[in-house]
C-alpha positions in Angstrom: -15.9 -14.2 -22.1 -16.3 -10.4 -22.3 -16.2 -8.2 -19.2 -19.3 -6.3 -18.4 -18.6 -2.6 -19.3 -20.9 -1.3 -16.5 -19.2 -3.5 -13.9 -15.8 -2.3 -15.1 -17.0 1.3 -14.9 -18.2 0.7 -11.3 -14.9 -0.8 -10.3 -13.0 2.0 -11.9 -15.2 4.6 -10.1 -14.8 2.9 -6.8 -11.0 2.8 -7.3 -11.1 6.5 -8.3 -12.9 7.6 -5.2 -10.5 5.6 -2.9 -7.5 7.2 -4.6 -8.9 10.7 -4.4 -9.8 10.2 -0.7 -6.2 9.0 0.0 -4.8 12.0 -1.9 -7.0 14.4 0.0 -5.8 12.9 3.3 -2.2 13.3 2.2 -2.9 16.9 1.2 -4.0 17.7 4.8 -0.8 16.4 6.4 0.8 19.1 8.5 4.4 19.5 9.8 5.1 17.0 12.6 2.2 14.7 11.6 2.9 11.1 11.0 0.8 8.4 9.3 -0.9 5.3 10.4 -1.9 2.6 7.9 -4.7 0.4 9.1 -6.7 -2.0 6.9 -5.4 -0.2 3.7 -6.6 3.2 5.1 -4.3 6.1 5.7 -4.9 8.0 8.9 -3.0 11.1 10.1 -1.5 10.8 13.5 -1.0 14.4 14.8 1.7 15.4 17.3 1.1 14.6 21.0 3.3 14.0 24.0 2.3 10.3 24.0 2.5 9.7 20.2 5.9 7.9 20.4 4.5 5.4 22.9 1.3 4.9 21.0 3.1 4.3 17.8 5.5 1.8 19.5 2.6 0.1 21.3 0.6 -0.3 18.2 3.6 -1.2 16.1 3.1 1.7 13.6 6.1 2.2 11.5 7.5 4.7 9.1 8.4 1.9 6.7 4.8 0.8 6.5 3.8 4.4 5.7 6.3 4.9 2.9 5.4 1.5 1.4 1.8 2.6 1.4 2.7 5.9 -0.3 4.9 4.2 -2.9 2.2 1.7 -3.7 -0.4 4.4 -3.9 1.4 6.6 -6.3 2.5 3.6 -8.4 -1.1 2.5 -8.6 -2.1 6.0 -9.6 0.3 5.9 -12.6 -1.3 2.6 -13.6 -4.8 3.9 -13.1 -4.1 6.9 -15.3 -2.9 4.5 -18.0 -6.2 2.5 -17.5 -8.2 5.7 -17.8 -6.4 6.6 -21.0 -6.9 3.1 -22.4 -10.6 3.2 -21.6 -10.9 6.2 -23.8 -9.1 4.4 -26.6 -10.2 0.8 -26.3 -13.9 0.7 -26.5 -16.1 -1.8 -28.1 -16.3 -1.4 -31.9 -20.1 -1.7 -31.8 -20.4 1.0 -29.1 -22.4 3.9 -30.3 -20.4 7.0 -31.0 -22.3 9.1 -28.5 -21.7 6.6 -25.7 -18.0 6.4 -26.7 -17.6 10.2 -26.6 -19.3 10.3 -23.1 -17.0 7.5 -21.8 -14.0 9.3 -23.3 -15.0 12.6 -21.7 -15.6 11.0 -18.3 -12.2 9.2 -18.4 -10.4 12.4 -19.3 -12.2 14.3 -16.5 -11.2 11.7 -14.0 -7.6 11.8 -15.2 -7.4 15.6 -14.9 -9.0 15.5 -11.4 -6.5 12.8 -10.3 -3.5 14.6 -11.6 -4.6 17.8 -9.9 -5.1 16.0 -6.6 -1.6 14.4 -7.0 0.0 17.8 -7.5 -1.9 19.2 -4.4 -0.8 16.2 -2.3 2.9 17.3 -2.8 2.4 19.8 0.1 1.5 17.1 2.6 4.4 14.9 1.3 6.7 17.9 1.8 5.5 18.1 5.4 6.4 14.4 5.9 9.9 15.1 4.7 10.1 17.9 7.3 8.8 15.6 10.0 11.4 12.9 9.1 14.1 15.4 8.2 16.9 13.1 9.6 15.8 10.0 7.6 17.6 10.0 4.3 15.9 6.9 3.0 12.5 8.4 3.7 13.4 11.7 1.9 14.7 9.7 -1.0 11.5 7.7 -1.3 9.3 10.8 -1.1 11.5 12.5 -3.8 10.9 9.4 -6.0 7.1 10.0 -5.4 7.6 13.6 -6.5 9.2 12.3 -9.7 6.2 10.1 -10.3 3.8 13.0 -9.8 5.8 15.3 -12.1 5.6 12.7 -14.9 1.8 12.3 -14.7 1.1 15.1 -17.2 
């Protein structure tokens, strides 16, 4: 059974908006901010005198944050592949004009996503500064930088 192209497009656009929203949040991370991951949402936890207690009480962890970030950037890589394949793998019977429109839209989304990834590097750098004594965290974020650099 063939998948409905309109339904696929809607799913892709929903995924696109979620990823862009996460990247915009990451871009706004400042020095000394930490992350909270709740229900697959990323939330910035700014510095406060009670932050350590709040994080401990709610069981927020750095490991959860880095796992979320790794998964996000891995999924972005796969998503860009999906966008590229959309522009290539279209129904043979699809009219050329519709095919060109779909290809332009996928390319626009890809460019927008790569730009947002590059902009998010600043927030990731602030996380490295926040967790400057955590070698494993810095290593993980540097791997994310590598993923971002390979997106072009």
